[in-house]
C-alpha positions in Angstrom: -64.6 -63.5 -58.7 -63.5 -60.7 -56.0 -60.4 -62.5 -55.4 -60.1 -62.5 -59.0 -60.7 -58.9 -59.6 -58.3 -57.9 -56.5 -55.5 -59.6 -58.0 -55.9 -57.7 -61.6 -56.4 -54.5 -59.5 -52.9 -55.1 -58.2 -51.0 -57.0 -61.4 -50.7 -53.5 -63.0 -49.6 -51.7 -59.7 -47.0 -54.7 -59.6 -45.7 -54.7 -62.9 -45.7 -50.5 -62.5 -43.2 -51.3 -59.1 -40.6 -53.6 -60.7 -40.5 -51.6 -64.1 -40.1 -48.3 -62.2 -36.7 -46.3 -62.4 -35.8 -47.7 -58.7 -36.4 -51.3 -59.5 -34.3 -50.8 -62.4 -31.2 -48.7 -60.9 -30.7 -51.2 -57.6 -31.0 -54.0 -60.5 -28.5 -52.7 -62.7 -26.2 -51.7 -59.2 -26.7 -55.2 -58.2 -25.5 -56.9 -61.1 -22.6 -54.4 -61.7 -21.7 -55.3 -58.1 -21.9 -58.8 -59.0 -19.3 -58.3 -61.5 -17.1 -55.8 -60.3 -16.6 -58.5 -56.8 -17.4 -61.9 -59.6 -13.9 -63.5 -58.9 -14.5 -62.9 -54.7 -17.7 -64.7 -54.7 -16.8 -67.3 -57.4 -16.7 -71.0 -56.3 -14.3 -71.9 -58.7 -10.6 -72.5 -56.9 -8.4 -71.7 -59.6 -10.8 -68.3 -60.5 -11.1 -67.0 -56.8 -9.0 -64.0 -55.6 -8.4 -62.5 -51.9 -7.6 -59.3 -50.4 -3.8 -59.4 -50.0 -1.4 -59.5 -47.2 -1.3 -56.6 -45.0 -3.5 -54.6 -42.7 -6.4 -56.5 -43.8 -5.5 -59.8 -42.5 -3.3 -58.3 -39.6 -5.6 -56.1 -38.1 -9.3 -56.0 -39.8 -9.6 -59.4 -39.7 -7.7 -60.9 -36.3 -9.8 -58.3 -34.3 -12.7 -59.4 -36.2 -12.4 -62.8 -35.5 -11.5 -62.2 -31.8 -15.0 -60.1 -32.0 -17.1 -62.4 -33.5 -15.9 -65.4 -31.3 -16.8 -63.3 -28.0 -20.0 -62.4 -29.3 -20.8 -65.9 -30.4 -19.4 -66.9 -26.6 -22.5 -64.7 -25.3 -19.2 -61.8 -24.1 -19.1 -58.1 -25.0 -15.3 -57.7 -25.9 -14.1 -54.8 -23.7 -10.5 -56.5 -23.3 -8.3 -58.1 -25.5 -5.2 -60.2 -23.8 -3.2 -60.6 -27.1 -2.4 -57.2 -28.2 0.3 -55.3 -26.4 0.3 -57.6 -22.9 -3.5 -56.6 -23.0 -5.4 -53.6 -24.0 -9.0 -51.9 -23.7 -10.8 -53.7 -26.9 -14.1 -51.5 -27.6 -12.2 -48.9 -26.6 -10.3 -48.6 -30.0 -13.0 -47.3 -32.8 -11.1 -49.4 -34.9 -11.9 -52.6 -34.3 -15.5 -51.7 -34.8 -17.2 -53.5 -31.6 -20.7 -51.5 -31.8 -20.9 -51.6 -35.4 -24.2 -53.4 -36.1 -23.3 -54.6 -39.7 -20.8 -56.3 -38.2 -23.2 -58.0 -35.9 -25.1 -59.0 -39.3 -22.0 -60.2 -40.8 -21.5 -62.5 -37.7 -24.7 -63.7 -37.8 -24.7 -64.5 -41.1 -21.3 -66.3 -40.8 -22.7 -68.5 -37.3 -21.1 -69.7 -34.4 -18.0 -71.4 -36.5 -18.3 -69.8 -39.7 -16.4 -66.4 -39.3 -13.3 -66.2 -41.7 -11.3 -64.0 -43.8 -14.1 -64.9 -46.5 -16.7 -63.7 -44.1 -14.7 -60.4 -43.5 -14.6 -60.0 -47.3 -17.6 -60.2 -48.0 -18.4 -57.9 -45.5 -17.1 -55.5 -47.1 -17.7 -56.5 -50.6 -21.6 -56.1 -49.2 -20.4 -52.5 -47.9 -20.0 -51.4 -52.0 -23.7 -53.0 -52.5 -25.0 -50.6 -50.0 -23.2 -47.4 -51.0 -24.2 -47.6 -54.2 -28.0 -47.5 -53.6 -27.0 -44.8 -51.0 -25.8 -42.6 -53.5 -28.3 -43.6 -55.9 -30.6 -42.3 -53.4 -29.2 -39.4 -52.3 -28.4 -38.5 -56.1 -32.3 -39.3 -56.6 -33.6 -36.6 -55.0 -31.1 -33.7 -56.2 -31.7 -34.4 -59.8 -34.1 -34.5 -62.2 -33.3 -37.6 -64.5 -32.8 -41.5 -62.7 -30.1 -42.1 -65.2 -27.9 -38.7 -63.9 -28.4 -40.8 -60.8 -27.5 -43.9 -61.4 -24.3 -43.1 -63.3 -23.7 -40.9 -60.3 -23.8 -43.3 -58.0 -21.2 -45.5 -60.3 -18.9 -42.7 -60.5 -18.5 -42.8 -56.4 -18.7 -46.1 -55.8 -16.3 -47.5 -58.4 -13.9 -44.5 -58.7 -10.4 -44.4 -57.4 -10.9 -43.4 -53.8 -13.2 -46.2 -52.3 -12.0 -49.3 -54.7 -8.2 -48.1 -53.7 -7.4 -48.4 -49.8 -10.6 -48.4 -47.8 -11.0 -51.7 -49.5 -8.1 -53.1 -47.6 -9.0 -50.6 -44.8 -12.8 -51.7 -43.5 -12.3 -48.9 -40.8 -12.3 -46.3 -43.8 -14.9 -47.7 -45.9 -17.5 -48.5 -43.1 -17.1 -45.0 -41.7 -17.4 -43.0 -45.5 -19.8 -45.8 -46.3 -22.6 -43.5 -44.9 -21.9 -40.0 -46.2 -25.0 -40.1 -49.1 -27.6 -40.6 -46.0 -25.8 -38.4 -44.2 -25.9 -35.5 -47.0 -29.3 -36.3 -48.0 -30.5 -35.9 -44.4 -29.0 -32.5 -44.3 -29.8 -31.8 -47.3 -33.8 -32.9 -46.8 -33.5 -30.8 -43.4 -33.1 -27.4 -45.3 -34.9 -27.6 -48.8 -38.2 -29.4 -47.0 -40.3 -27.9 -44.3 -41.4 -31.4 -43.3 -37.9 -33.2 -42.9 -36.4 -30.2 -41.1 -35.8 -32.0 -37.7 -36.5 -35.8 -39.6 -34.2 -35.1 -41.6 -31.0 -33.3 -39.2 -32.0 -36.6 -36.6 -31.1 -39.1 -40.3 -28.2 -37.5 -40.0 -26.9 -38.0 -36.7 -27.9 -41.4 -36.7 -25.6 -42.0 -40.0 -22.5 -39.9 -37.5 -23.3 -42.7 -35.0 -23.3 -45.3 -37.9 -20.0 -43.9 -39.3 -18.1 -43.7 -35.7 -19.1 -47.4 -35.0 -17.8 -48.1 -38.5 -14.3 -47.4 -36.7 -12.5 -44.4 -38.6 -12.3 -41.6 -36.6 -10.7 -38.8 -38.7 -13.7 -39.7 -41.4 -16.1 -39.5 -39.4 -15.2 -35.7 -38.2 -14.6 -34.9 -42.2 -17.7 -35.6 -42.8 -19.3 -34.1 -39.9 -17.9 -31.0 -40.6 -18.8 -31.4 -45.0 -22.7 -31.3 -43.6 -22.8 -29.0 -40.9 -21.2 -26.5 -43.9 -23.9 -27.6 -45.8 -26.1 -26.4 -43.9 -24.8 -23.3 -43.1 -24.4 -22.6 -46.6 -26.9 -24.2 -48.4 -29.7 -22.9 -45.5 -28.1 -19.4 -45.9 -29.0 -19.6 -50.3 -32.8 -20.5 -49.5 -32.9 -17.8 -46.9 -32.9 -19.6 -43.3 -32.3 -17.0 -40.6 -29.6 -17.8 -38.3 -31.3 -19.5 -35.7 -32.9 -22.0 -37.7 -29.1 -22.6 -39.2 -27.9 -22.5 -35.8 -30.1 -25.2 -34.2 -30.0 -27.6 -37.0 -25.7 -28.0 -37.0 -26.0 -28.1 -32.7 -28.9 -31.1 -33.3 -27.1 -32.8 -36.0 -23.4 -32.3 -33.5 -26.0 -33.3 -30.6 -27.3 -36.5 -31.7 -24.7 -37.7 -33.8 -22.6 -37.4 -30.6 -25.4 -39.3 -28.6 -25.9 -42.2 -30.7 -21.8 -42.9 -30.7 -21.9 -42.5 -27.5 -21.0 -45.4 -26.2 -18.4 -45.7 -28.0 -17.0 -42.2 -28.2 -16.8 -42.2 -24.5 -14.2 -45.1 -24.0 -12.8 -44.0 -27.3 -11.8 -40.2 -26.1 -10.5 -42.2 -22.8 -8.4 -44.1 -24.7 -7.0 -41.3 -27.0 -6.0 -39.3 -23.8 -4.1 -42.6 -22.6 -2.6 -43.1 -25.8 0.8 -43.0 -27.0 0.6 -41.8 -30.2 -1.8 -39.1 -29.0 0.8 -38.0 -26.3 4.2 -38.5 -28.7 2.9 -37.8 -32.4 3.1 -33.9 -33.5 2.6 -31.7 -36.7 5.6 -33.5 -38.5 4.7 -36.9 -38.0 0.7 -36.0 -38.7 1.1 -33.4 -41.7 1.9 -35.8 -44.5 -0.5 -35.9 -47.3 -0.4 -35.8 -51.3 2.6 -34.2 -53.0 1.6 -31.9 -56.0 2.8 -34.6 -58.2 0.0 -36.9 -57.5 -2.8 -35.1 -58.3 -1.8 -36.4 -61.9 -4.0 -38.8 -60.6 -7.0 -37.2 -61.6 -5.7 -38.0 -65.3 -3.7 -41.1 -65.5 -4.1 -44.1 -62.3 -1.5 -45.9 -61.3 1.0 -43.2 -62.9 4.9 -44.1 -61.1 3.4 -47.3 -60.7 1.5 -46.4 -57.7 -0.3 -48.8 -55.7 -3.7 -46.6 -55.0 -5.1 -43.6 -57.1 -7.8 -42.4 -55.1 -8.2 -38.9 -57.1 -9.6 -41.2 -60.3 -12.7 -41.0 -60.8 -12.8 -42.4 -64.4 -12.1 -39.9 -68.0 -15.8 -38.9 -68.4 -16.7 -38.6 -64.3 -13.4 -35.9 -64.7 -14.6 -34.3 -67.8 -18.3 -33.9 -66.3 -17.0 -32.5 -63.0 -14.7 -30.0 -65.0 -17.4 -28.9 -67.1 -19.6 -28.0 -64.0 -17.1 -26.0 -62.7 -16.3 -23.6 -66.0 -20.2 -23.1 -66.1 -20.8 -22.0 -62.3 -24.6 -22.5 -61.0 -25.3 -21.4 -57.6 -26.1 -24.7 -56.6 -22.2 -25.5 -57.6 -20.8 -23.3 -55.6 -20.8 -25.3 -51.8 -19.3 -28.1 -53.7 -16.5 -26.2 -55.8 -15.5 -24.9 -52.3 -15.9 -28.5 -51.1 -13.4 -29.7 -53.8 -11.0 -26.3 -53.1 -10.6 -27.0 -49.5 -10.6 -30.5 -49.5 -7.5 -31.1 -52.0 -5.4 -28.1 -50.5 -6.1 -30.0 -47.0 -5.0 -33.5 -48.6 -1.7 -32.0 -49.7 -1.1 -31.8 -45.8 1.9 -29.9 -44.8 3.0 -28.8 -48.1 0.0 -26.3 -48.3 -0.6 -23.1 -45.2 -4.4 -24.6 -45.6 -3.7 -27.3 -43.1 -1.5 -25.1 -40.9 -4.5 -22.8 -40.8 -7.2 -26.1 -40.1 -4.2 -27.4 -37.7 -4.5 -24.7 -35.5 -7.9 -23.2 -35.6 -10.1 -26.2 -36.5 -10.7 -28.3 -33.6 -10.1 -32.1 -34.4 -7.6 -32.0 -37.3 -4.7 -31.8 -34.8 -5.2 -35.5 -33.9 -4.7 -37.2 -36.8 -2.1 -37.9 -39.6 -2.2 -39.0 -43.0 -4.2 -35.8 -44.3 -4.3 -37.2 -48.0 -8.1 -39.0 -46.7 -9.9 -35.6 -46.9 -9.3 -36.3 -51.2 -12.9 -38.6 -49.8 -14.6 -35.7 -49.9 -13.4 -33.8 -53.0 -14.4 -37.3 -54.9 -17.8 -37.0 -53.5 -18.1 -33.2 -54.4 -16.8 -34.5 -57.8 -19.5 -36.9 -58.5 -21.9 -34.5 -57.4 -20.8 -31.8 -59.8 -20.8 -34.2 -62.8 -23.9 -35.7 -61.8 -25.5 -32.4 -62.3 -23.9 -32.1 -65.6 -25.4 -35.7 -66.5 -29.0 -34.4 -65.9 -28.6 -31.0 -67.8 -27.1 -33.6 -70.6 -29.6 -35.9 -70.6 -32.2 -33.1 -70.5 -31.1 -31.2 -73.3 -33.4 -31.2 -76.4 -31.3 -29.5 -78.8 -27.6 -30.9 -77.6 -26.2 -29.3 -80.7 -26.8 -25.9 -79.3 -26.6 -26.5 -75.8 -23.4 -24.0 -74.6 -22.9 -26.8 -72.0 -22.6 -29.9 -74.4 -20.2 -27.8 -77.2 -17.5 -27.1 -74.3 -17.7 -30.6 -73.3 -17.0 -31.4 -76.6 -14.0 -29.6 -76.5 -12.7 -30.7 -73.3 -13.1 -34.0 -74.4 -10.5 -33.1 -77.4 -8.4 -31.2 -75.1 -8.1 -34.2 -73.1 -7.9 -36.8 -76.0 -4.8 -35.0 -77.2 -3.5 -34.6 -73.8 -3.7 -38.5 -73.4 -2.8 -39.1 -76.4 0.1 -37.4 -76.6 1.4 -38.5 -72.9 0.9 -42.0 -74.3 2.9 -42.3 -77.4 5.9 -40.2 -76.1 6.1 -42.6 -72.6 5.5 -46.0 -75.0 8.6 -44.3 -77.4 10.9 -43.7 -74.4 10.0 -47.1 -73.4 10.9 -49.2 -76.6 13.9 -47.4 -76.9 15.3 -48.6 -74.0 17.3 -52.0 -74.1 14.6 -53.9 -72.1 10.8 -52.9 -72.1 9.0 -54.9 -69.5 5.3 -54.9 -69.7 4.8 -51.3 -67.8 1.2 -50.7 -65.5 1.6 -47.1 -66.0 2.0 -47.3 -69.8 -0.8 -49.6 -69.9 -2.9 -47.0 -67.7 -1.7 -44.3 -69.6 -3.1 -46.5 -73.0 -6.4 -47.3 -71.3 -7.0 -43.2 -70.9 -6.3 -42.7 -74.1 -8.4 -45.4 -75.4 -11.4 -44.2 -73.1 -11.0 -40.4 -73.7 -11.6 -41.3 -77.5 -14.3 -43.5 -76.9 -16.0 -40.5 -74.7 -15.0 -38.0 -77.3 -16.5 -40.0 -80.1 -19.7 -40.4 -77.6 -20.3 -36.8 -76.8 -20.0 -35.7 -80.8 -22.4 -38.5 -81.5 -25.1 -37.5 -78.9 -24.0 -33.7 -80.0 -25.0 -34.5 -83.8 -28.1 -36.8 -83.0 -31.8 -34.0 -82.8 -33.5 -36.7 -81.2 -31.6 -39.1 -79.9 -32.8 -42.7 -78.2 -32.7 -42.0 -74.2 -31.7 -46.1 -73.0 -28.9 -46.1 -76.1 -27.2 -42.6 -74.9 -27.8 -43.9 -71.1 -26.5 -47.1 -71.8 -23.8 -46.7 -74.2 -22.5 -43.9 -71.6 -22.9 -46.3 -68.3 -21.4 -49.3 -70.4 -18.1 -46.5 -71.1 -17.6 -45.4 -67.5 -18.4 -49.3 -66.1 -15.5 -50.0 -68.7 -13.1 -47.0 -67.5 -13.7 -47.7 -63.3 -14.0 -51.2 -63.7 -10.7 -51.8 -65.7 -8.6 -50.0 -63.1 -10.6 -51.4 -60.1 -10.7 -55.0 -60.8 -7.2 -55.5 -61.8 -5.5 -53.1 -58.9 -2.7 -54.7 -56.2 -6.3 -55.2 -54.0 -6.9 -58.8 -54.9 -4.3 -61.6 -55.3 -4.9 -65.1 -56.8 -6.2 -67.3 -53.4 -2.9 -69.4 -53.2 -1.3 -70.6 -50.0 1.7 -68.2 -50.5 -1.2 -65.3 -50.3 -3.0 -66.6 -46.9 -1.1 -65.6 -44.2 0.7 -69.4 -42.6 0.5 -70.4 -38.6 3.9 -69.1 -37.1 6.3 -71.6 -36.5 5.7 -73.2 -32.6 2.0 -71.7 -33.2 1.3 -75.3 -30.3 3.6 -73.8 -28.0 2.8 -70.1 -28.1 -1.0 -70.2 -28.8 -2.8 -70.1 -25.7 -6.8 -69.9 -24.8 -8.2 -67.1 -22.7 -8.9 -69.5 -19.8 -5.1 -71.4 -20.0 -3.3 -67.8 -20.1 -0.7 -67.9 -17.2 2.1 -66.4 -19.0 2.9 -63.7 -22.1 5.4 -64.1 -25.1 7.6 -61.7 -26.2 6.9 -62.0 -29.9 8.5 -58.8 -31.9 11.0 -61.4 -33.8 8.7 -64.5 -34.2 4.9 -63.1 -33.8 5.7 -60.0 -35.5 2.4 -58.5 -34.2 0.1 -61.5 -35.2 -0.7 -62.4 -31.8 -4.4 -61.4 -31.8 -4.7 -63.6 -35.2 -3.2 -66.3 -33.5 -4.3 -66.0 -29.9 -0.9 -65.9 -28.5 -0.8 -63.6 -25.4 2.1 -61.1 -27.0 3.7 -58.1 -25.2 3.8 -56.0 -29.0 0.7 -55.9 -31.3 -0.8 -53.7 -33.7 -2.9 -51.0 -34.3 -2.9 -47.5 -34.0 -3.7 -47.0 -30.0 -1.1 -48.3 -27.4 -1.5 -47.3 -24.1 1.4 -45.0 -23.5 2.1 -46.2 -19.9 3.0 -50.1 -21.5 5.1 -48.7 -24.4 7.2 -47.3 -22.2 7.5 -49.9 -20.5 8.4 -52.3 -23.6 11.3 -49.1 -23.9 12.8 -50.1 -20.3 16.0 -53.1 -20.5 14.8 -56.1 -22.0 15.4 -57.8 -19.1 13.2 -55.7 -16.7 10.5 -55.8 -19.4 10.1 -59.6 -19.6 10.1 -59.2 -15.7 7.4 -57.6 -14.9 5.4 -58.2 -18.1 5.9 -62.2 -16.8 7.5 -63.1 -20.4 8.1 -66.5 -20.5 9.1 -67.8 -23.7 11.4 -65.0 -26.5 11.8 -64.6 -29.8 15.0 -62.8 -30.5 16.6 -62.3 -33.8 20.2 -61.3 -32.1 21.9 -61.9 -28.8 19.9 -61.8 -25.7 20.9 -60.5 -21.9 23.6 -62.9 -20.1 21.7 -61.7 -17.0 18.8 -64.0 -17.6 18.7 -67.7 -17.1 17.2 -69.4 -20.3 17.0 -72.2 -22.6 17.2 -72.5 -26.1 14.4 -73.8 -27.5 14.6 -73.9 -31.6 15.0 -72.1 -34.3 13.0 -70.8 -36.8 11.8 -68.2 -39.9 9.6 -65.2 -39.6 7.2 -63.4 -42.2 9.9 -61.5 -43.6 12.1 -64.1 -44.2 14.7 -63.7 -41.1 15.9 -66.2 -39.1 15.0 -66.2 -35.1 15.7 -67.6 -31.9 12.7 -69.2 -29.8 13.9 -69.0 -26.0 11.9 -70.2 -22.7 12.6 -67.9 -19.4 14.0 -70.9 -16.9 12.3 -68.8 -13.7 10.0 -66.7 -15.3 7.3 -64.4 -13.5 3.9 -65.1 -12.8 0.9 -63.4 -14.1 0.2 -62.9 -10.3 3.3 -62.2 -8.0 3.0 -61.3 -4.5 5.9 -59.1 -3.1 6.7 -57.5 0.5 9.0 -54.7 -0.2 7.9 -51.0 -2.2 9.6 -48.3 -3.1 7.9 -45.2 -4.1 8.6 -42.6 -6.6 7.9 -39.2 -5.8 8.4 -38.2 -9.5 5.2 -40.0 -10.6 5.6 -42.9 -13.7 8.4 -41.5 -14.8 10.1 -41.7 -11.4 9.1 -45.3 -11.4 11.0 -46.2 -14.3 14.3 -44.8 -13.6 13.9 -46.5 -10.5 13.6 -49.6 -12.1 16.3 -49.3 -13.7 19.1 -49.3 -10.8 21.2 -52.6 -11.3 20.4 -53.1 -7.4 16.5 -52.9 -7.7 15.2 -57.1 -7.6 11.8 -56.7 -9.2 11.3 -59.9 -8.3 11.3 -59.1 -4.6 10.5 -55.2 -5.0 7.2 -53.9 -6.2 7.6 -49.9 -7.4 4.5 -47.3 -7.2 3.9 -43.5 -7.5 1.8 -43.9 -4.3 2.3 -45.4 -0.8 0.6 -48.1 0.4 -2.1 -48.1 3.2 -0.2 -50.2 4.9 3.7 -50.7 5.6 5.3 -54.1 4.5 7.7 -56.3 6.5 10.3 -56.2 3.5 10.8 -59.5 3.9 9.2 -62.8 2.0 7.0 -65.2 4.1 8.1 -69.0 3.4 4.2 -70.3 2.9 3.4 -66.8 0.3 1.8 -68.3 -2.6 -1.2 -67.6 -5.3 -3.0 -70.5 -6.5 -5.9 -70.9 -8.6 -5.0 -68.3 -10.9 -7.2 -68.1 -13.9 -8.3 -65.6 -16.8 -12.4 -66.5 -16.9 -12.6 -64.1 -19.2 -10.4 -61.3 -20.2 -12.6 -58.9 -18.2 -12.6 -61.2 -15.3 -9.4 -62.7 -13.5 -9.6 -64.8 -10.2 -7.5 -66.1 -7.7 -6.2 -67.5 -4.1 -4.1 -65.8 -2.4 -2.7 -66.9 0.6 -0.1 -64.6 2.7 0.9 -64.5 6.3 2.1 -61.1 6.1 0.6 -58.3 4.4 2.0 -57.7 1.0 1.4 -56.3 -2.4 -0.2 -58.6 -5.4 1.2 -57.1 -8.9 -0.5 -58.3 -11.7 0.7 -58.9 -15.6 -2.1 -56.5 -16.6 -2.6 -52.5 -17.8 -3.9 -50.7 -15.0 -6.3 -48.9 -17.3 -9.7 -47.4 -15.8 -11.9 -49.7 -15.6 -10.5 -52.5 -14.0 -12.2 -53.2 -9.9 -10.5 -55.4 -7.2 -11.7 -57.3 -4.8 -10.9 -59.4 -1.8 -13.6 -61.5 -0.1 -15.6 -59.8 -2.0 -15.0 -56.1 -0.3 -13.3 -53.4 -3.2 -9.9 -52.4 -2.3 -8.2 -49.7 -4.2 -5.7 -50.3 -7.1 -2.6 -49.2 -6.7 -0.1 -48.4 -10.1 2.6 -50.9 -10.2 6.0 -50.9 -12.5 4.2 -47.3 -14.0 1.3 -48.7 -15.7 0.4 -52.2 -14.6 -2.4 -53.5 -11.3 -1.0 -53.8 -8.1 -3.4 -54.5 -5.5 -2.6 -53.8 -1.0 -3.8 -57.2 0.4 -3.9 -58.0 4.4 -2.8 -61.0 5.8 -4.6 -63.5 5.6 -5.2 -67.4 4.0 -7.3 -68.4 1.0 -8.4 -65.0 0.3 -10.5 -64.7 -3.2 -8.8 -62.4 -5.0 -11.0 -61.4 -8.0 -9.9 -58.4 -10.8 -13.3 -57.5 -13.0 -13.0 -54.8 -16.0 -15.7 -52.8 -15.6 -15.5 -49.1 -17.9 -17.7 -46.8 -16.8 -17.3 -44.6 -20.2 -19.2 -47.7 -21.4 -21.9 -48.4 -19.7 -22.4 -44.2 -19.2 -22.2 -44.1 -23.1 -24.1 -47.3 -23.6 -27.0 -45.4 -21.7 -26.8 -42.5 -23.7 -26.9 -44.1 -27.0 -29.6 -46.1 -25.9 -31.7 -43.5 -24.6 -30.7 -41.4 -27.9 -31.9 -44.3 -30.3 -35.4 -44.5 -28.3 -35.9 -40.4 -28.9 -34.7 -40.6 -32.4 -37.4 -43.6 -33.0 -39.9 -42.0 -30.8 -40.0 -38.3 -32.5 -40.2 -40.5 -36.0 -43.3 -42.5 -34.8 -45.0 -40.0 -33.4 -44.2 -37.1 -36.5 -45.2 -39.5 -39.0 -49.0 -41.0 -36.9 -49.0 -36.9 -37.1 -48.5 -35.9 -40.7 
């Protein structure tokens, strides 16, 4: 009887929980997520879609596949031998080595289950998470759960997030944590109990965003949160000291949580070709002024993406909020203005100001990405307006609603007129095929008509049914955004033609890690898909490539093949006559171009002894100049920018040899060296900070050879065990800082909750 009574008491609580606004919102957002991605989730082959060719399979799947394979082998992937002849994998933020959701996705997929579908599901799952986190943030800002629900839909399925971030997981997984970052910042300045906890929440979100893989987005988010604390803190009459410590703690905690990725990334950025050789003109590209019309029409000029499109209701609600500014709107209006000017890049003086005076903005390209913050601010304003709309008891007398009705009518007139004129122009053509811009204009005009009708209906009802009001508006917004987003070029039918097919001669060129003994010049045939197919290519993909190896790829081709230990070459045209080659076959690359596959008759070994060295007194540039000299035989002569610890004889002994070379792991190479005379062991691996050399267990200093490759001075001796081990100190130090930061954050939260 007692148990029965307890059960009866708990039942109302359970019923209350599952019928609460939060539970209903989670259910609705989950169902909308399933609907948006149903063709990605369906088991029916004929209905299924996938993401198209491009950066998603080439960049993101390639490296996620390599990462997951290494993780299931119990190894942290610090080095990748398949990209650019070898590069520091974990230092590249875009590959999300330390991103916890990636580990969860890998665990769910299983040891042999990682595929392009698994990465697609990881991306899709982020939209579900984003919708829930945005709802939570907006629910704190506004009174009405319905307003927060619709605002969440506007952000999650608006033009920005369903555009190129879907195919660029690093951008999506960085911006995903913006709602919780802003939630923590908001609570810190508005709730005394959360003044520290809120900042720590924001700091963890900055760390997660950085792990997600897009530094530019994380930087923009951090500046936004810092500005919010300053402005809203000032509005709430906080002292400047209180504002200052919040901003400082936000930056410090975010950097500390991200340290395991941040420190290696800073090191890689310092040594990367992109950072060294790209300047204002390369980095100032952004929107053009005509592209701002995306606010009104998606797919304008048959654009592939429309990041500014928020749907007709979302856009008009935000505009209406701007026309009657309240105190809490001021900050968000400022964000919209500044970020839109920034998104124009070099077309505006605002970007020049940020480029010169604001740290970080001179490091990144493609300034249109600042639109993410502008769209986020528009969503917040639209949500505030929805909250007022749903709170209004006399909509017919509400000046905000009357103004919104007039905005709807103006928009309807404009959208209808433009669609009519555009349609007439198309029909007057001799041929007027189906036009995506015309369809988009028609959709906008139709949604505008429906939204204006909804506004008039809502205004004239004295006691409108709230569920009907919210449900009908939500349905209209879903119709608008989902029609555009679900039919975007981001989805293509799942057919063999839309999947990346193995390159010709893959069985010959592909090498497991333990079998790598040479490199491939895959510029013509592999086309940067080295990691995808496990081909040790001297070319690759990704924004950060080492400046030293990039410049090596620019020297004369025969010299490049020599020092990088190239065995197989794919070429579109003629090859050097001075290099003995055997023509193996011809193939067709991904661009449909014919190429020829060659094998060098006498390729340089991956690890090779030389007994003569030329030393440059002009650094790396001087080394490359010496390498260009026609009388320099790079097979027999090493070129360095520093003297060896001992002199070399200048003559190769007959019985000098390197045996049992093996790449045990990409981060650990071992071999046996026998030489009757002192020598320099050259290895076709980039000389990057963190590589350590040992000879018979004794540490030996690495000498930079051939302007960017590893050289190890070797004393005379037989059967000497030589090892190369990649142990980057930036990862070690960063890992300790990240671990300590997480311990401190968790410890503080637990203690503060106990104290409360």
